[in-house]
C-alpha positions, 0 to 999 in steps of 0.5 A: 528508478527505485522510487518509481518501482516503489510507487507501482508497488504501492498501487499493487498493495492497495489493489491487493488489500481492497481485493482481499475484501472482495474475495469474501474469504477467497470464496469468489474466483475472479476477485481471488485471482485478481488479489493473488496477482496484485499481491505477487506484482506488489511483492515483485515491484517492491523487491525491485525497489529494494535493490537500492532502497533500504528495506526499512525505508522501502517497506515502511513507505510501501505499507504506510502509503498503501494503508492510507490509500486502502483506507481512502479507497475503502471509504469510496468503494466500500462506504467505510467511515473515515473518523477523526482518529483515522485522519489523525493516524493518516497524518502521523503516517504521512509525517513518518513517510516524509521523514523517512524519505528525507532521511533516505536522501532522495 
């Protein structure tokens, strides 16, 4: 169940990051409300996952996969460029996440 909570937390983390860009410095009401709710829900679901996962594993996977999702969706939604250095960095993050998951024994 912890991994399911972590997966949901990652979705909220991505929504939070993308929403932050849409707030334009928290000057837009509805994107700001969305962003704050996504942040609160992400932290709550992460806390549920961390009841059984090690904090180092859970937090690293949350931020790592959240970062990758944010960059990919940032390219789709905000037309940000994905460069070779970004792709190589994604690969390093994915390798780290896979290693952490294996180390956690799940």
